[in-house]
Predicted model as a PDB file, atoms N, CA, C, CB and O in Angstrom, pLDDT in the B-factor column:
MODEL        1                                                                  
ATOM      1  N   MET A   1     124.314  89.056 137.736  1.00 53.00           N  
ATOM      2  CA  MET A   1     123.704  88.772 136.464  1.00 53.00           C  
ATOM      3  C   MET A   1     123.604  90.046 135.649  1.00 53.00           C  
ATOM      4  CB  MET A   1     122.334  88.137 136.652  1.00 53.00           C  
ATOM      5  O   MET A   1     123.289  91.114 136.173  1.00 53.00           O  
ATOM      6  N   SER A   2     123.871  89.920 134.382  1.00 57.00           N  
ATOM      7  CA  SER A   2     123.749  91.094 133.530  1.00 57.00           C  
ATOM      8  C   SER A   2     122.508  90.957 132.661  1.00 57.00           C  
ATOM      9  CB  SER A   2     125.012  91.279 132.657  1.00 57.00           C  
ATOM     10  O   SER A   2     122.018  89.853 132.427  1.00 57.00           O  
ATOM     11  N   ALA A   3     122.014  92.077 132.193  1.00 61.00           N  
ATOM     12  CA  ALA A   3     120.814  92.089 131.369  1.00 61.00           C  
ATOM     13  C   ALA A   3     121.158  92.056 129.886  1.00 61.00           C  
ATOM     14  CB  ALA A   3     119.972  93.315 131.683  1.00 61.00           C  
ATOM     15  O   ALA A   3     120.286  92.275 129.044  1.00 61.00           O  
ATOM     16  N   ASP A   4     122.409  91.789 129.558  1.00 59.00           N  
ATOM     17  CA  ASP A   4     122.818  91.759 128.158  1.00 59.00           C  
ATOM     18  C   ASP A   4     122.216  90.542 127.475  1.00 59.00           C  
ATOM     19  CB  ASP A   4     124.357  91.747 128.031  1.00 59.00           C  
ATOM     20  O   ASP A   4     122.187  89.443 128.029  1.00 59.00           O  
ATOM     21  N   LYS A   5     121.738  90.767 126.263  1.00 60.00           N  
ATOM     22  CA  LYS A   5     121.212  89.663 125.469  1.00 60.00           C  
ATOM     23  C   LYS A   5     122.363  89.071 124.678  1.00 60.00           C  
ATOM     24  CB  LYS A   5     120.057  90.131 124.524  1.00 60.00           C  
ATOM     25  O   LYS A   5     123.177  89.791 124.100  1.00 60.00           O  
ATOM     26  N   LYS A   6     122.415  87.778 124.662  1.00 60.00           N  
ATOM     27  CA  LYS A   6     123.451  87.096 123.907  1.00 60.00           C  
ATOM     28  C   LYS A   6     122.779  86.316 122.791  1.00 60.00           C  
ATOM     29  CB  LYS A   6     124.301  86.162 124.818  1.00 60.00           C  
ATOM     30  O   LYS A   6     121.693  85.764 122.969  1.00 60.00           O  
ATOM     31  N   THR A   7     123.440  86.276 121.633  1.00 60.00           N  
ATOM     32  CA  THR A   7     122.880  85.537 120.514  1.00 60.00           C  
ATOM     33  C   THR A   7     123.271  84.080 120.641  1.00 60.00           C  
ATOM     34  CB  THR A   7     123.357  86.119 119.168  1.00 60.00           C  
ATOM     35  O   THR A   7     124.364  83.734 121.088  1.00 60.00           O  
ATOM     36  N   LEU A   8     122.351  83.252 120.237  1.00 60.00           N  
ATOM     37  CA  LEU A   8     122.605  81.819 120.231  1.00 60.00           C  
ATOM     38  C   LEU A   8     123.353  81.463 118.964  1.00 60.00           C  
ATOM     39  CB  LEU A   8     121.288  81.013 120.340  1.00 60.00           C  
ATOM     40  O   LEU A   8     123.250  82.180 117.969  1.00 60.00           O  
ATOM     41  N   PRO A   9     124.105  80.374 118.978  1.00 61.00           N  
ATOM     42  CA  PRO A   9     124.794  79.960 117.755  1.00 61.00           C  
ATOM     43  C   PRO A   9     123.781  79.696 116.648  1.00 61.00           C  
ATOM     44  CB  PRO A   9     125.654  78.701 118.008  1.00 61.00           C  
ATOM     45  O   PRO A   9     122.746  79.074 116.889  1.00 61.00           O  
ATOM     46  N   GLY A  10     124.067  80.157 115.458  1.00 64.00           N  
ATOM     47  CA  GLY A  10     123.187  79.953 114.329  1.00 64.00           C  
ATOM     48  C   GLY A  10     122.203  81.092 114.126  1.00 64.00           C  
ATOM     49  O   GLY A  10     121.517  81.126 113.105  1.00 64.00           O  
ATOM     50  N   GLN A  11     122.110  82.021 115.060  1.00 61.00           N  
ATOM     51  CA  GLN A  11     121.233  83.168 114.903  1.00 61.00           C  
ATOM     52  C   GLN A  11     122.084  84.389 114.580  1.00 61.00           C  
ATOM     53  CB  GLN A  11     120.378  83.402 116.181  1.00 61.00           C  
ATOM     54  O   GLN A  11     123.130  84.604 115.193  1.00 61.00           O  
ATOM     55  N   PRO A  12     121.636  85.182 113.622  1.00 60.00           N  
ATOM     56  CA  PRO A  12     122.408  86.381 113.290  1.00 60.00           C  
ATOM     57  C   PRO A  12     122.290  87.415 114.400  1.00 60.00           C  
ATOM     58  CB  PRO A  12     121.934  86.980 111.955  1.00 60.00           C  
ATOM     59  O   PRO A  12     121.252  87.533 115.051  1.00 60.00           O  
ATOM     60  N   ALA A  13     123.341  88.142 114.600  1.00 58.00           N  
ATOM     61  CA  ALA A  13     123.335  89.194 115.613  1.00 58.00           C  
ATOM     62  C   ALA A  13     122.557  90.387 115.074  1.00 58.00           C  
ATOM     63  CB  ALA A  13     124.787  89.608 116.006  1.00 58.00           C  
ATOM     64  O   ALA A  13     122.654  90.718 113.893  1.00 58.00           O  
ATOM     65  N   GLN A  14     121.798  91.020 115.932  1.00 60.00           N  
ATOM     66  CA  GLN A  14     121.031  92.187 115.516  1.00 60.00           C  
ATOM     67  C   GLN A  14     121.915  93.414 115.612  1.00 60.00           C  
ATOM     68  CB  GLN A  14     119.754  92.359 116.376  1.00 60.00           C  
ATOM     69  O   GLN A  14     122.681  93.577 116.561  1.00 60.00           O  
ATOM     70  N   THR A  15     121.795  94.272 114.614  1.00 56.00           N  
ATOM     71  CA  THR A  15     122.595  95.485 114.616  1.00 56.00           C  
ATOM     72  C   THR A  15     121.706  96.667 114.939  1.00 56.00           C  
ATOM     73  CB  THR A  15     123.303  95.687 113.264  1.00 56.00           C  
ATOM     74  O   THR A  15     120.512  96.660 114.638  1.00 56.00           O  
ATOM     75  N   VAL A  16     122.289  97.680 115.552  1.00 53.00           N  
ATOM     76  CA  VAL A  16     121.564  98.884 115.903  1.00 53.00           C  
ATOM     77  C   VAL A  16     121.618  99.824 114.710  1.00 53.00           C  
ATOM     78  CB  VAL A  16     122.151  99.552 117.182  1.00 53.00           C  
ATOM     79  O   VAL A  16     122.690 100.091 114.166  1.00 53.00           O  
ATOM     80  N   GLN A  17     120.440 100.331 114.301  1.00 55.00           N  
ATOM     81  CA  GLN A  17     120.393 101.224 113.161  1.00 55.00           C  
ATOM     82  C   GLN A  17     120.679 102.640 113.623  1.00 55.00           C  
ATOM     83  CB  GLN A  17     119.030 101.144 112.451  1.00 55.00           C  
ATOM     84  O   GLN A  17     120.480 102.993 114.785  1.00 55.00           O  
ATOM     85  N   SER A  18     121.153 103.440 112.677  1.00 55.00           N  
ATOM     86  CA  SER A  18     121.454 104.830 113.016  1.00 55.00           C  
ATOM     87  C   SER A  18     120.160 105.598 113.261  1.00 55.00           C  
ATOM     88  CB  SER A  18     122.277 105.502 111.894  1.00 55.00           C  
ATOM     89  O   SER A  18     119.088 105.159 112.844  1.00 55.00           O  
ATOM     90  N   GLY A  19     120.255 106.719 113.922  1.00 53.00           N  
ATOM     91  CA  GLY A  19     119.086 107.527 114.257  1.00 53.00           C  
ATOM     92  C   GLY A  19     118.370 108.067 113.034  1.00 53.00           C  
ATOM     93  O   GLY A  19     117.176 108.357 113.105  1.00 53.00           O  
ATOM     94  N   ALA A  20     119.063 108.212 111.916  1.00 55.00           N  
ATOM     95  CA  ALA A  20     118.441 108.770 110.719  1.00 55.00           C  
ATOM     96  C   ALA A  20     117.388 107.828 110.149  1.00 55.00           C  
ATOM     97  CB  ALA A  20     119.499 109.067 109.663  1.00 55.00           C  
ATOM     98  O   ALA A  20     116.341 108.273 109.680  1.00 55.00           O  
ATOM     99  N   THR A  21     117.662 106.536 110.190  1.00 57.00           N  
ATOM    100  CA  THR A  21     116.695 105.601 109.616  1.00 57.00           C  
ATOM    101  C   THR A  21     115.537 105.336 110.566  1.00 57.00           C  
ATOM    102  CB  THR A  21     117.377 104.291 109.257  1.00 57.00           C  
ATOM    103  O   THR A  21     114.418 105.105 110.109  1.00 57.00           O  
ATOM    104  N   THR A  22     115.770 105.361 111.864  1.00 63.00           N  
ATOM    105  CA  THR A  22     114.685 105.110 112.796  1.00 63.00           C  
ATOM    106  C   THR A  22     113.757 106.305 112.884  1.00 63.00           C  
ATOM    107  CB  THR A  22     115.232 104.770 114.169  1.00 63.00           C  
ATOM    108  O   THR A  22     112.583 106.133 113.211  1.00 63.00           O  
ATOM    109  N   GLY A  23     114.229 107.498 112.607  1.00 69.00           N  
ATOM    110  CA  GLY A  23     113.391 108.686 112.641  1.00 69.00           C  
ATOM    111  C   GLY A  23     112.401 108.723 111.490  1.00 69.00           C  
ATOM    112  O   GLY A  23     111.401 109.438 111.561  1.00 69.00           O  
ATOM    113  N   ALA A  24     112.662 107.962 110.427  1.00 87.00           N  
ATOM    114  CA  ALA A  24     111.802 107.966 109.260  1.00 87.00           C  
ATOM    115  C   ALA A  24     110.572 107.081 109.456  1.00 87.00           C  
ATOM    116  CB  ALA A  24     112.579 107.512 108.046  1.00 87.00           C  
ATOM    117  O   ALA A  24     109.639 107.137 108.654  1.00 87.00           O  
ATOM    118  N   ARG A  25     110.561 106.286 110.488  1.00 91.00           N  
ATOM    119  CA  ARG A  25     109.421 105.393 110.722  1.00 91.00           C  
ATOM    120  C   ARG A  25     108.238 106.194 111.240  1.00 91.00           C  
ATOM    121  CB  ARG A  25     109.792 104.270 111.722  1.00 91.00           C  
ATOM    122  O   ARG A  25     108.387 107.171 111.975  1.00 91.00           O  
ATOM    123  N   LYS A  26     107.061 105.745 110.832  1.00 91.00           N  
ATOM    124  CA  LYS A  26     105.863 106.415 111.307  1.00 91.00           C  
ATOM    125  C   LYS A  26     105.519 105.897 112.696  1.00 91.00           C  
ATOM    126  CB  LYS A  26     104.684 106.202 110.329  1.00 91.00           C  
ATOM    127  O   LYS A  26     105.777 104.741 113.029  1.00 91.00           O  
ATOM    128  N   ALA A  27     104.944 106.757 113.479  1.00 93.00           N  
ATOM    129  CA  ALA A  27     104.516 106.365 114.819  1.00 93.00           C  
ATOM    130  C   ALA A  27     103.294 105.459 114.700  1.00 93.00           C  
ATOM    131  CB  ALA A  27     104.199 107.615 115.697  1.00 93.00           C  
ATOM    132  O   ALA A  27     102.481 105.613 113.788  1.00 93.00           O  
ATOM    133  N   TRP A  28     103.172 104.514 115.630  1.00 92.00           N  
ATOM    134  CA  TRP A  28     102.041 103.604 115.629  1.00 92.00           C  
ATOM    135  C   TRP A  28     100.806 104.344 116.115  1.00 92.00           C  
ATOM    136  CB  TRP A  28     102.324 102.366 116.507  1.00 92.00           C  
ATOM    137  O   TRP A  28     100.802 104.955 117.184  1.00 92.00           O  
ATOM    138  N   VAL A  29      99.766 104.274 115.310  1.00 92.00           N  
ATOM    139  CA  VAL A  29      98.511 104.912 115.679  1.00 92.00           C  
ATOM    140  C   VAL A  29      97.472 103.808 115.837  1.00 92.00           C  
ATOM    141  CB  VAL A  29      98.063 105.978 114.610  1.00 92.00           C  
ATOM    142  O   VAL A  29      97.171 103.108 114.870  1.00 92.00           O  
ATOM    143  N   PRO A  30      96.921 103.640 117.027  1.00 94.00           N  
ATOM    144  CA  PRO A  30      95.940 102.571 117.214  1.00 94.00           C  
ATOM    145  C   PRO A  30      94.687 102.825 116.377  1.00 94.00           C  
ATOM    146  CB  PRO A  30      95.566 102.440 118.698  1.00 94.00           C  
ATOM    147  O   PRO A  30      94.227 103.961 116.259  1.00 94.00           O  
ATOM    148  N   LYS A  31      94.148 101.764 115.805  1.00 94.00           N  
ATOM    149  CA  LYS A  31      92.938 101.877 115.002  1.00 94.00           C  
ATOM    150  C   LYS A  31      91.722 101.668 115.893  1.00 94.00           C  
ATOM    151  CB  LYS A  31      92.947 100.858 113.837  1.00 94.00           C  
ATOM    152  O   LYS A  31      91.764 100.940 116.885  1.00 94.00           O  
ATOM    153  N   SER A  32      90.670 102.311 115.516  1.00 96.00           N  
ATOM    154  CA  SER A  32      89.423 102.121 116.255  1.00 96.00           C  
ATOM    155  C   SER A  32      88.833 100.773 115.835  1.00 96.00           C  
ATOM    156  CB  SER A  32      88.407 103.300 115.988  1.00 96.00           C  
ATOM    157  O   SER A  32      89.167 100.266 114.764  1.00 96.00           O  
ATOM    158  N   PRO A  33      87.974 100.194 116.649  1.00 96.00           N  
ATOM    159  CA  PRO A  33      87.339  98.923 116.277  1.00 96.00           C  
ATOM    160  C   PRO A  33      86.581  99.018 114.951  1.00 96.00           C  
ATOM    161  CB  PRO A  33      86.386  98.476 117.379  1.00 96.00           C  
ATOM    162  O   PRO A  33      86.502  98.041 114.205  1.00 96.00           O  
ATOM    163  N   ILE A  34      86.036 100.174 114.667  1.00 97.00           N  
ATOM    164  CA  ILE A  34      85.317 100.355 113.402  1.00 97.00           C  
ATOM    165  C   ILE A  34      86.282 100.251 112.228  1.00 97.00           C  
ATOM    166  CB  ILE A  34      84.588 101.716 113.376  1.00 97.00           C  
ATOM    167  O   ILE A  34      85.975  99.601 111.228  1.00 97.00           O  
ATOM    168  N   ASP A  35      87.451 100.888 112.341  1.00 96.00           N  
ATOM    169  CA  ASP A  35      88.447 100.821 111.274  1.00 96.00           C  
ATOM    170  C   ASP A  35      88.950  99.394 111.071  1.00 96.00           C  
ATOM    171  CB  ASP A  35      89.621 101.749 111.586  1.00 96.00           C  
ATOM    172  O   ASP A  35      89.180  98.963 109.941  1.00 96.00           O  
ATOM    173  N   VAL A  36      89.117  98.669 112.171  1.00 97.00           N  
ATOM    174  CA  VAL A  36      89.569  97.281 112.076  1.00 97.00           C  
ATOM    175  C   VAL A  36      88.538  96.446 111.326  1.00 97.00           C  
ATOM    176  CB  VAL A  36      89.824  96.689 113.482  1.00 97.00           C  
ATOM    177  O   VAL A  36      88.893  95.653 110.455  1.00 97.00           O  
ATOM    178  N   MET A  37      87.264  96.621 111.662  1.00 98.00           N  
ATOM    179  CA  MET A  37      86.207  95.868 110.990  1.00 98.00           C  
ATOM    180  C   MET A  37      86.120  96.237 109.517  1.00 98.00           C  
ATOM    181  CB  MET A  37      84.862  96.114 111.671  1.00 98.00           C  
ATOM    182  O   MET A  37      85.939  95.362 108.670  1.00 98.00           O  
ATOM    183  N   LEU A  38      86.246  97.524 109.202  1.00 98.00           N  
ATOM    184  CA  LEU A  38      86.194  97.946 107.801  1.00 98.00           C  
ATOM    185  C   LEU A  38      87.363  97.370 107.006  1.00 98.00           C  
ATOM    186  CB  LEU A  38      86.197  99.475 107.705  1.00 98.00           C  
ATOM    187  O   LEU A  38      87.194  96.983 105.850  1.00 98.00           O  
ATOM    188  N   ASP A  39      88.542  97.312 107.613  1.00 97.00           N  
ATOM    189  CA  ASP A  39      89.695  96.697 106.951  1.00 97.00           C  
ATOM    190  C   ASP A  39      89.461  95.211 106.718  1.00 97.00           C  
ATOM    191  CB  ASP A  39      90.965  96.905 107.784  1.00 97.00           C  
ATOM    192  O   ASP A  39      89.791  94.693 105.651  1.00 97.00           O  
ATOM    193  N   GLN A  40      88.898  94.524 107.702  1.00 98.00           N  
ATOM    194  CA  GLN A  40      88.616  93.099 107.552  1.00 98.00           C  
ATOM    195  C   GLN A  40      87.585  92.853 106.459  1.00 98.00           C  
ATOM    196  CB  GLN A  40      88.127  92.511 108.875  1.00 98.00           C  
ATOM    197  O   GLN A  40      87.712  91.906 105.683  1.00 98.00           O  
ATOM    198  N   ILE A  41      86.571  93.701 106.397  1.00 98.00           N  
ATOM    199  CA  ILE A  41      85.547  93.569 105.352  1.00 98.00           C  
ATOM    200  C   ILE A  41      86.172  93.778 103.979  1.00 98.00           C  
ATOM    201  CB  ILE A  41      84.396  94.580 105.578  1.00 98.00           C  
ATOM    202  O   ILE A  41      85.881  93.037 103.040  1.00 98.00           O  
ATOM    203  N   LYS A  42      87.028  94.782 103.865  1.00 98.00           N  
ATOM    204  CA  LYS A  42      87.685  95.068 102.588  1.00 98.00           C  
ATOM    205  C   LYS A  42      88.552  93.886 102.150  1.00 98.00           C  
ATOM    206  CB  LYS A  42      88.542  96.347 102.698  1.00 98.00           C  
ATOM    207  O   LYS A  42      88.517  93.484 100.987  1.00 98.00           O  
ATOM    208  N   LYS A  43      89.334  93.329 103.087  1.00 98.00           N  
ATOM    209  CA  LYS A  43      90.190  92.184 102.765  1.00 98.00           C  
ATOM    210  C   LYS A  43      89.359  90.982 102.351  1.00 98.00           C  
ATOM    211  CB  LYS A  43      91.075  91.821 103.961  1.00 98.00           C  
ATOM    212  O   LYS A  43      89.732  90.258 101.428  1.00 98.00           O  
ATOM    213  N   GLN A  44      88.219  90.759 103.035  1.00 98.00           N  
ATOM    214  CA  GLN A  44      87.365  89.613 102.708  1.00 98.00           C  
ATOM    215  C   GLN A  44      86.734  89.790 101.330  1.00 98.00           C  
ATOM    216  CB  GLN A  44      86.267  89.431 103.776  1.00 98.00           C  
ATOM    217  O   GLN A  44      86.633  88.832 100.564  1.00 98.00           O  
ATOM    218  N   GLU A  45      86.306  91.023 101.011  1.00 98.00           N  
ATOM    219  CA  GLU A  45      85.737  91.278  99.688  1.00 98.00           C  
ATOM    220  C   GLU A  45      86.764  91.033  98.593  1.00 98.00           C  
ATOM    221  CB  GLU A  45      85.211  92.711  99.599  1.00 98.00           C  
ATOM    222  O   GLU A  45      86.438  90.469  97.549  1.00 98.00           O  
ATOM    223  N   GLU A  46      88.008  91.455  98.828  1.00 98.00           N  
ATOM    224  CA  GLU A  46      89.068  91.222  97.844  1.00 98.00           C  
ATOM    225  C   GLU A  46      89.336  89.730  97.675  1.00 98.00           C  
ATOM    226  CB  GLU A  46      90.358  91.945  98.261  1.00 98.00           C  
ATOM    227  O   GLU A  46      89.543  89.251  96.560  1.00 98.00           O  
ATOM    228  N   LYS A  47      89.329  89.001  98.787  1.00 98.00           N  
ATOM    229  CA  LYS A  47      89.565  87.555  98.733  1.00 98.00           C  
ATOM    230  C   LYS A  47      88.452  86.858  97.972  1.00 98.00           C  
ATOM    231  CB  LYS A  47      89.681  86.972 100.146  1.00 98.00           C  
ATOM    232  O   LYS A  47      88.713  85.974  97.156  1.00 98.00           O  
ATOM    233  N   VAL A  48      87.205  87.253  98.236  1.00 98.00           N  
ATOM    234  CA  VAL A  48      86.065  86.638  97.562  1.00 98.00           C  
ATOM    235  C   VAL A  48      86.101  86.923  96.067  1.00 98.00           C  
ATOM    236  CB  VAL A  48      84.750  87.143  98.163  1.00 98.00           C  
ATOM    237  O   VAL A  48      85.828  86.034  95.260  1.00 98.00           O  
ATOM    238  N   SER A  49      86.433  88.152  95.691  1.00 98.00           N  
ATOM    239  CA  SER A  49      86.492  88.475  94.263  1.00 98.00           C  
ATOM    240  C   SER A  49      87.613  87.711  93.571  1.00 98.00           C  
ATOM    241  CB  SER A  49      86.686  89.981  94.063  1.00 98.00           C  
ATOM    242  O   SER A  49      87.460  87.282  92.427  1.00 98.00           O  
ATOM    243  N   ARG A  50      88.747  87.538  94.264  1.00 98.00           N  
ATOM    244  CA  ARG A  50      89.858  86.763  93.687  1.00 98.00           C  
ATOM    245  C   ARG A  50      89.456  85.302  93.513  1.00 98.00           C  
ATOM    246  CB  ARG A  50      91.118  86.865  94.580  1.00 98.00           C  
ATOM    247  O   ARG A  50      89.739  84.694  92.481  1.00 98.00           O  
ATOM    248  N   LEU A  51      88.800  84.746  94.520  1.00 98.00           N  
ATOM    249  CA  LEU A  51      88.362  83.357  94.430  1.00 98.00           C  
ATOM    250  C   LEU A  51      87.276  83.178  93.370  1.00 98.00           C  
ATOM    251  CB  LEU A  51      87.852  82.879  95.786  1.00 98.00           C  
ATOM    252  O   LEU A  51      87.234  82.154  92.688  1.00 98.00           O  
ATOM    253  N   GLN A  52      86.397  84.178  93.231  1.00 98.00           N  
ATOM    254  CA  GLN A  52      85.359  84.103  92.203  1.00 98.00           C  
ATOM    255  C   GLN A  52      85.973  84.084  90.814  1.00 98.00           C  
ATOM    256  CB  GLN A  52      84.389  85.278  92.330  1.00 98.00           C  
ATOM    257  O   GLN A  52      85.499  83.368  89.932  1.00 98.00           O  
ATOM    258  N   ALA A  53      87.027  84.868  90.617  1.00 98.00           N  
ATOM    259  CA  ALA A  53      87.712  84.870  89.326  1.00 98.00           C  
ATOM    260  C   ALA A  53      88.338  83.504  89.051  1.00 98.00           C  
ATOM    261  CB  ALA A  53      88.791  85.971  89.287  1.00 98.00           C  
ATOM    262  O   ALA A  53      88.311  83.021  87.920  1.00 98.00           O  
ATOM    263  N   GLU A  54      88.902  82.885  90.088  1.00 98.00           N  
ATOM    264  CA  GLU A  54      89.475  81.546  89.918  1.00 98.00           C  
ATOM    265  C   GLU A  54      88.393  80.528  89.592  1.00 98.00           C  
ATOM    266  CB  GLU A  54      90.233  81.120  91.183  1.00 98.00           C  
ATOM    267  O   GLU A  54      88.594  79.652  88.750  1.00 98.00           O  
ATOM    268  N   ILE A  55      87.251  80.640  90.253  1.00 98.00           N  
ATOM    269  CA  ILE A  55      86.142  79.717  89.976  1.00 98.00           C  
ATOM    270  C   ILE A  55      85.662  79.886  88.542  1.00 98.00           C  
ATOM    271  CB  ILE A  55      84.973  79.950  90.960  1.00 98.00           C  
ATOM    272  O   ILE A  55      85.408  78.897  87.855  1.00 98.00           O  
ATOM    273  N   ASP A  56      85.534  81.127  88.083  1.00 98.00           N  
ATOM    274  CA  ASP A  56      85.098  81.372  86.710  1.00 98.00           C  
ATOM    275  C   ASP A  56      86.061  80.750  85.704  1.00 98.00           C  
ATOM    276  CB  ASP A  56      84.970  82.873  86.453  1.00 98.00           C  
ATOM    277  O   ASP A  56      85.635  80.179  84.700  1.00 98.00           O  
ATOM    278  N   ALA A  57      87.358  80.861  85.976  1.00 98.00           N  
ATOM    279  CA  ALA A  57      88.358  80.275  85.080  1.00 98.00           C  
ATOM    280  C   ALA A  57      88.248  78.749  85.085  1.00 98.00           C  
ATOM    281  CB  ALA A  57      89.785  80.713  85.495  1.00 98.00           C  
ATOM    282  O   ALA A  57      88.355  78.113  84.036  1.00 98.00           O  
ATOM    283  N   GLU A  58      88.036  78.166  86.259  1.00 98.00           N  
ATOM    284  CA  GLU A  58      87.894  76.713  86.349  1.00 98.00           C  
ATOM    285  C   GLU A  58      86.631  76.232  85.647  1.00 98.00           C  
ATOM    286  CB  GLU A  58      87.877  76.272  87.811  1.00 98.00           C  
ATOM    287  O   GLU A  58      86.636  75.173  85.020  1.00 98.00           O  
ATOM    288  N   LYS A  59      85.545  77.004  85.746  1.00 98.00           N  
ATOM    289  CA  LYS A  59      84.307  76.636  85.051  1.00 98.00           C  
ATOM    290  C   LYS A  59      84.492  76.674  83.541  1.00 98.00           C  
ATOM    291  CB  LYS A  59      83.165  77.572  85.459  1.00 98.00           C  
ATOM    292  O   LYS A  59      83.974  75.817  82.825  1.00 98.00           O  
ATOM    293  N   ALA A  60      85.230  77.668  83.059  1.00 98.00           N  
ATOM    294  CA  ALA A  60      85.491  77.761  81.626  1.00 98.00           C  
ATOM    295  C   ALA A  60      86.295  76.555  81.154  1.00 98.00           C  
ATOM    296  CB  ALA A  60      86.236  79.066  81.294  1.00 98.00           C  
ATOM    297  O   ALA A  60      86.024  75.999  80.090  1.00 98.00           O  
ATOM    298  N   THR A  61      87.280  76.155  81.944  1.00 98.00           N  
ATOM    299  CA  THR A  61      88.073  74.974  81.601  1.00 98.00           C  
ATOM    300  C   THR A  61      87.199  73.721  81.609  1.00 98.00           C  
ATOM    301  CB  THR A  61      89.251  74.810  82.582  1.00 98.00           C  
ATOM    302  O   THR A  61      87.325  72.871  80.727  1.00 98.00           O  
ATOM    303  N   LEU A  62      86.334  73.607  82.580  1.00 98.00           N  
ATOM    304  CA  LEU A  62      85.436  72.461  82.663  1.00 98.00           C  
ATOM    305  C   LEU A  62      84.508  72.400  81.457  1.00 98.00           C  
ATOM    306  CB  LEU A  62      84.621  72.518  83.949  1.00 98.00           C  
ATOM    307  O   LEU A  62      84.273  71.323  80.910  1.00 98.00           O  
ATOM    308  N   ASN A  63      83.981  73.544  81.042  1.00 98.00           N  
ATOM    309  CA  ASN A  63      83.104  73.565  79.868  1.00 98.00           C  
ATOM    310  C   ASN A  63      83.850  73.129  78.612  1.00 98.00           C  
ATOM    311  CB  ASN A  63      82.517  74.966  79.666  1.00 98.00           C  
ATOM    312  O   ASN A  63      83.295  72.406  77.785  1.00 98.00           O  
ATOM    313  N   LYS A  64      85.098  73.557  78.460  1.00 97.00           N  
ATOM    314  CA  LYS A  64      85.904  73.138  77.311  1.00 97.00           C  
ATOM    315  C   LYS A  64      86.121  71.633  77.321  1.00 97.00           C  
ATOM    316  CB  LYS A  64      87.255  73.864  77.308  1.00 97.00           C  
ATOM    317  O   LYS A  64      86.033  70.974  76.285  1.00 97.00           O  
ATOM    318  N   LEU A  65      86.406  71.094  78.509  1.00 98.00           N  
ATOM    319  CA  LEU A  65      86.632  69.653  78.606  1.00 98.00           C  
ATOM    320  C   LEU A  65      85.351  68.874  78.322  1.00 98.00           C  
ATOM    321  CB  LEU A  65      87.171  69.290  79.993  1.00 98.00           C  
ATOM    322  O   LEU A  65      85.399  67.815  77.697  1.00 98.00           O  
ATOM    323  N   ARG A  66      84.214  69.382  78.771  1.00 97.00           N  
ATOM    324  CA  ARG A  66      82.941  68.712  78.487  1.00 97.00           C  
ATOM    325  C   ARG A  66      82.642  68.699  76.996  1.00 97.00           C  
ATOM    326  CB  ARG A  66      81.800  69.395  79.238  1.00 97.00           C  
ATOM    327  O   ARG A  66      82.156  67.700  76.467  1.00 97.00           O  
ATOM    328  N   LYS A  67      82.934  69.817  76.309  1.00 97.00           N  
ATOM    329  CA  LYS A  67      82.735  69.864  74.862  1.00 97.00           C  
ATOM    330  C   LYS A  67      83.647  68.873  74.161  1.00 97.00           C  
ATOM    331  CB  LYS A  67      82.983  71.276  74.329  1.00 97.00           C  
ATOM    332  O   LYS A  67      83.237  68.205  73.212  1.00 97.00           O  
ATOM    333  N   ALA A  68      84.894  68.779  74.634  1.00 96.00           N  
ATOM    334  CA  ALA A  68      85.822  67.816  74.034  1.00 96.00           C  
ATOM    335  C   ALA A  68      85.327  66.392  74.284  1.00 96.00           C  
ATOM    336  CB  ALA A  68      87.256  68.001  74.606  1.00 96.00           C  
ATOM    337  O   ALA A  68      85.465  65.524  73.422  1.00 96.00           O  
ATOM    338  N   LYS A  69      84.761  66.155  75.444  1.00 96.00           N  
ATOM    339  CA  LYS A  69      84.221  64.827  75.769  1.00 96.00           C  
ATOM    340  C   LYS A  69      83.061  64.477  74.838  1.00 96.00           C  
ATOM    341  CB  LYS A  69      83.756  64.774  77.244  1.00 96.00           C  
ATOM    342  O   LYS A  69      82.952  63.339  74.381  1.00 96.00           O  
ATOM    343  N   GLU A  70      82.194  65.453  74.557  1.00 95.00           N  
ATOM    344  CA  GLU A  70      81.069  65.220  73.667  1.00 95.00           C  
ATOM    345  C   GLU A  70      81.549  64.882  72.253  1.00 95.00           C  
ATOM    346  CB  GLU A  70      80.153  66.447  73.639  1.00 95.00           C  
ATOM    347  O   GLU A  70      80.980  64.021  71.581  1.00 95.00           O  
ATOM    348  N   VAL A  71      82.602  65.572  71.816  1.00 94.00           N  
ATOM    349  CA  VAL A  71      83.149  65.303  70.489  1.00 94.00           C  
ATOM    350  C   VAL A  71      83.734  63.894  70.439  1.00 94.00           C  
ATOM    351  CB  VAL A  71      84.226  66.348  70.120  1.00 94.00           C  
ATOM    352  O   VAL A  71      83.557  63.176  69.454  1.00 94.00           O  
ATOM    353  N   LEU A  72      84.433  63.501  71.507  1.00 94.00           N  
ATOM    354  CA  LEU A  72      85.042  62.170  71.528  1.00 94.00           C  
ATOM    355  C   LEU A  72      83.970  61.071  71.593  1.00 94.00           C  
ATOM    356  CB  LEU A  72      86.006  62.043  72.727  1.00 94.00           C  
ATOM    357  O   LEU A  72      84.108  60.023  70.963  1.00 94.00           O  
ATOM    358  N   GLU A  73      82.918  61.319  72.348  1.00 93.00           N  
ATOM    359  CA  GLU A  73      81.855  60.310  72.452  1.00 93.00           C  
ATOM    360  C   GLU A  73      81.021  60.220  71.174  1.00 93.00           C  
ATOM    361  CB  GLU A  73      80.946  60.628  73.637  1.00 93.00           C  
ATOM    362  O   GLU A  73      80.447  59.169  70.887  1.00 93.00           O  
ATOM    363  N   ALA A  74      80.948  61.292  70.417  1.00 88.00           N  
ATOM    364  CA  ALA A  74      80.159  61.295  69.167  1.00 88.00           C  
ATOM    365  C   ALA A  74      80.866  60.474  68.093  1.00 88.00           C  
ATOM    366  CB  ALA A  74      79.930  62.750  68.662  1.00 88.00           C  
ATOM    367  O   ALA A  74      80.217  59.989  67.166  1.00 88.00           O  
ATOM    368  N   SER A  75      82.157  60.314  68.200  1.00 78.00           N  
ATOM    369  CA  SER A  75      82.908  59.584  67.166  1.00 78.00           C  
ATOM    370  C   SER A  75      82.708  58.113  67.232  1.00 78.00           C  
ATOM    371  CB  SER A  75      84.358  59.873  67.272  1.00 78.00           C  
ATOM    372  O   SER A  75      83.277  57.376  66.426  1.00 78.00           O  
TER     373      SER A  75                                                      
ENDMDL                                                                          
END                                                                             
């Protein structure tokens, strides 16, 4: 048995990159649990602020529609 990997039909073959491009990659540095938590907090804050902006836009649209409804009902 050989340890060679064979590609299955329909899958692209992987090519080996030259040493110049692989040398440019940064080495993996493990993060401390504190850094992981701080990153998660930052991502959650960004998500909440993005969702809050969407909610504000939806509320503005709702207020416009309510005003239009009042005008239509007044007629």
